[in-house]
C-alpha positions in Angstrom: 92.5 32.0 -50.0 90.5 30.2 -52.6 86.7 30.3 -52.6 83.6 29.6 -54.7 79.9 29.2 -54.1 77.5 26.3 -54.6 74.1 28.0 -54.6 74.0 29.7 -51.2 76.9 27.6 -49.8 80.3 29.4 -49.7 83.3 27.1 -50.0 86.9 27.9 -49.0 89.8 25.6 -49.7 92.7 25.6 -47.3 95.9 23.8 -48.3 97.6 22.6 -45.2 100.7 21.3 -47.0 101.9 19.7 -50.3 103.3 16.1 -50.3 105.5 14.3 -52.9 106.6 11.1 -51.3 105.2 8.3 -53.5 105.8 7.3 -57.1 102.8 6.9 -59.3 103.3 3.1 -59.3 103.3 3.2 -55.5 100.0 5.1 -55.5 98.3 3.1 -58.2 100.0 -0.3 -58.2 97.7 -1.9 -60.7 98.0 0.8 -63.4 100.2 0.3 -66.4 103.1 2.7 -65.9 103.3 3.3 -69.7 99.8 4.7 -69.6 100.8 7.7 -67.5 102.3 9.3 -70.6 99.0 8.7 -72.4 97.2 10.9 -69.8 100.1 13.4 -69.4 97.9 16.3 -70.3 95.5 15.5 -67.5 98.2 14.9 -64.9 101.0 17.4 -65.5 101.9 19.6 -63.7 99.4 19.5 -60.9 99.2 15.7 -60.2 102.4 14.1 -61.5 106.0 15.1 -61.7 107.2 13.0 -64.7 110.8 13.9 -64.2 110.9 12.4 -60.8 107.8 10.1 -61.3 106.2 11.4 -58.1 102.6 11.8 -57.3 101.9 15.4 -56.4 99.3 15.7 -53.7 98.0 18.3 -51.4 96.3 18.0 -48.0 93.2 20.1 -48.3 90.6 21.2 -45.7 87.3 22.5 -47.0 85.5 25.2 -45.0 81.8 25.7 -45.8 79.4 28.4 -44.7 76.0 26.7 -45.0 72.6 27.5 -43.4 74.2 29.9 -40.9 76.8 27.3 -39.8 80.6 27.0 -40.3 81.5 23.5 -41.4 84.9 21.9 -41.8 85.2 18.9 -44.2 88.3 16.9 -42.9 91.0 18.4 -40.8 94.3 17.6 -42.4 97.4 16.3 -40.6 97.6 18.6 -37.6 100.6 20.0 -35.6 102.9 18.2 -33.2 101.5 14.7 -33.9 103.8 11.7 -33.5 103.7 9.6 -36.7 106.6 7.2 -36.3 105.9 5.4 -39.6 105.3 8.4 -41.7 108.0 11.1 -41.0 106.5 13.8 -43.4 103.5 14.0 -41.0 105.5 14.0 -37.8 105.8 17.1 -35.5 104.5 19.5 -38.1 104.1 23.2 -37.3 101.9 24.6 -40.0 99.9 27.8 -40.1 96.5 26.1 -40.5 94.8 28.1 -37.7 96.0 31.3 -39.3 94.5 30.1 -42.6 91.2 29.8 -40.8 91.7 33.3 -39.4 92.2 34.6 -42.9 88.6 33.4 -43.7 87.4 35.2 -40.6 87.0 32.0 -38.5 88.3 31.4 -35.0 88.2 27.8 -33.5 85.1 28.7 -31.4 83.3 29.7 -34.5 83.2 26.2 -36.0 79.9 24.5 -35.6 80.4 21.2 -37.5 83.5 19.0 -38.3 83.0 16.2 -40.8 85.7 13.6 -41.0 85.0 11.8 -44.3 87.1 8.9 -42.8 89.6 8.5 -40.0 92.9 8.4 -41.8 96.0 10.3 -40.5 95.6 13.2 -43.0 91.9 13.8 -42.5 91.7 14.0 -38.7 94.8 15.9 -37.4 93.3 19.2 -36.5 90.4 17.5 -34.7 92.7 18.2 -31.7 95.6 20.3 -30.6 98.3 19.8 -28.0 97.8 21.7 -24.7 100.6 20.9 -22.3 100.6 17.1 -22.5 97.0 16.6 -23.4 95.2 16.5 -26.8 92.2 18.7 -26.6 89.5 19.5 -29.2 90.6 22.3 -31.5 86.9 23.3 -32.1 85.3 23.0 -28.6 81.9 24.1 -29.7 81.6 21.9 -32.8 79.8 18.6 -33.3 82.2 16.2 -34.9 80.6 13.7 -37.3 82.5 10.4 -37.1 81.6 7.3 -39.0 80.9 4.4 -36.7 82.5 1.8 -38.9 85.8 3.7 -38.9 85.6 4.4 -35.2 85.4 0.7 -34.6 87.9 -0.3 -37.2 90.7 2.1 -36.1 90.2 1.6 -32.3 93.3 -0.4 -31.5 91.5 -2.2 -28.7 89.4 -4.0 -31.4 92.4 -5.6 -33.1 91.3 -5.4 -36.7 93.8 -6.2 -39.5 94.6 -2.9 -41.2 96.4 -2.3 -44.4 97.3 1.2 -43.3 97.7 0.5 -39.6 101.4 1.7 -39.4 100.7 5.0 -41.2 97.7 5.5 -38.9 99.5 4.7 -35.7 98.5 7.0 -32.8 95.7 8.6 -34.8 92.8 7.1 -32.8 94.5 8.0 -29.5 95.4 11.6 -30.3 92.8 12.7 -32.8 89.7 10.6 -32.4 89.3 9.4 -28.8 89.7 12.8 -27.3 86.7 14.0 -29.3 84.7 11.0 -28.0 85.8 11.6 -24.4 84.8 15.3 -24.7 81.3 14.3 -25.7 81.6 16.2 -29.0 81.2 13.2 -31.3 78.2 12.3 -33.3 79.0 8.7 -34.3 76.8 7.7 -37.2 76.2 4.7 -39.3 73.3 5.5 -41.7 73.5 5.3 -45.5 72.3 9.0 -45.6 72.5 11.6 -42.9 71.3 15.2 -43.3 73.6 17.7 -41.6 71.6 20.8 -42.6 69.3 21.9 -45.4 72.2 21.9 -47.9 74.5 19.1 -46.7 74.0 15.4 -46.7 76.5 12.6 -45.7 76.4 9.7 -48.1 78.0 6.3 -47.2 80.8 5.4 -49.6 82.7 2.6 -47.9 85.7 1.0 -49.6 88.6 3.3 -49.0 87.9 2.6 -45.4 85.0 0.8 -43.8 83.3 4.0 -42.8 84.3 6.3 -45.7 81.6 8.7 -46.9 81.1 11.7 -49.1 79.4 15.1 -48.5 76.8 16.1 -51.0 75.9 19.7 -51.3 72.7 20.9 -53.0 71.6 24.5 -53.0 69.5 26.5 -55.4 69.8 23.8 -58.1 73.6 23.6 -57.8 75.4 20.5 -56.6 78.8 19.4 -55.4 80.3 16.3 -54.0 83.2 16.4 -51.5 84.5 12.9 -52.1 87.4 12.6 -49.6 89.7 9.8 -50.8 87.3 8.1 -53.2 89.8 9.4 -55.7 93.4 10.3 -54.9 94.3 11.1 -58.5 92.3 12.1 -61.6 93.1 8.7 -63.2 90.7 7.1 -60.8 87.9 9.2 -62.3 88.8 8.0 -65.8 89.1 4.4 -64.6 87.1 3.7 -61.4 88.7 0.2 -61.3 92.0 1.7 -60.2 92.6 1.3 -56.5 95.1 3.3 -54.5 97.6 1.7 -52.2 95.7 3.2 -49.3 92.4 1.4 -49.9 91.4 -0.8 -47.0 88.6 -2.9 -48.3 89.9 -6.3 -49.4 87.1 -6.9 -51.9 88.1 -5.2 -55.2 84.6 -5.3 -56.7 83.2 -3.5 -53.7 85.8 -0.7 -54.0 85.1 -0.3 -57.7 81.4 -0.3 -57.2 81.6 2.5 -54.6 83.9 4.7 -56.8 81.6 4.1 -59.9 78.5 4.9 -57.8 80.0 8.2 -56.6 81.1 9.2 -60.1 77.7 8.3 -61.5 76.1 10.5 -58.9 78.4 13.4 -60.0 77.8 12.9 -63.7 74.1 12.4 -63.5 73.5 15.5 -61.3 76.2 17.8 -62.9 77.8 17.9 -59.5 81.3 19.4 -59.1 83.8 17.0 -57.6 86.1 18.2 -54.8 88.8 15.7 -53.8 91.0 15.9 -50.7 94.3 15.5 -52.5 93.9 17.0 -56.0 96.3 20.0 -56.5 95.5 22.9 -58.8 92.8 24.7 -56.9 89.9 23.5 -59.1 86.9 21.3 -58.9 86.4 18.5 -61.5 83.5 18.5 -63.9 82.7 14.8 -64.6 80.6 13.2 -67.4 80.0 9.7 -68.5 82.1 8.2 -71.3 80.9 4.8 -72.5 81.0 2.6 -69.4 83.4 4.9 -67.6 83.8 8.6 -67.0 85.8 11.6 -68.2 86.8 15.0 -66.8 85.4 17.6 -69.2 86.8 20.6 -67.4 87.8 22.2 -64.2 85.9 24.9 -62.3 88.5 27.3 -60.7 88.3 29.0 -57.4 88.4 32.8 -56.9 91.6 33.7 -55.2 91.6 36.3 -52.5 94.7 38.5 -52.2 94.7 38.8 -48.4 94.9 35.1 -47.6 97.6 33.1 -45.9 96.6 29.8 -47.7 98.2 28.5 -50.8 97.1 26.4 -53.7 
């Protein structure tokens, strides 16, 4: 299991699974393919397989111990889910709960679940299958759900969705059961304090309700940015959109990404992304009108863990 500390906050990274289903051109359709070689040193081997030209992604769940609470940031894909338009996420049987157990955490121990947004690969373990019913995996937790995403992904509201097919069934099996169980805190503020160390910060663009989690403890800072950046190239060039971004206004997406990266650079905050492989947090600084990754802060690896990468 991989861990590090941010002040008094302990961070564990659980890798639910690795995914290599898209080419880099699929992921970043506006990027010049010839430029991938220019940034080869940054991308290979963790983020790009140049031989097959595939984006190398992981599905990460972050476990934080903060102010006496156990907090999950995002909950991966989940087991036994029906995802008809994305077979790699269909009917999985991963060892995620054993990964939690390796950190010493049982489902009843989780106090807070934060979904940075309500995509298929960030909500799956909100629930688990019991008989024919989807029940909350963490029955004693408060689940923080962004109101804009709850409304956007509720199929009864009929919004036009770029990722609607990939996200099919997610609201029904991973979001609505939490609301019906009265475990959801549906929020719509620009800033929301979770505890003395953790603050939710609105960062809409990837989805209407996307947000990041800011950690500040004893002078140290970190940003858990969800899908603000799928690939390190989006840190170097914040104008790069991924194929998964929902907001139709390009300027708004770029402004959000640049704002988050400015926040990281100006406060020396480590950047934890949901899909970066390699088991490291990015160190970001300004470079002219853009940004650069100046280094990577590694985790400490524990020998007795079930988790990988």
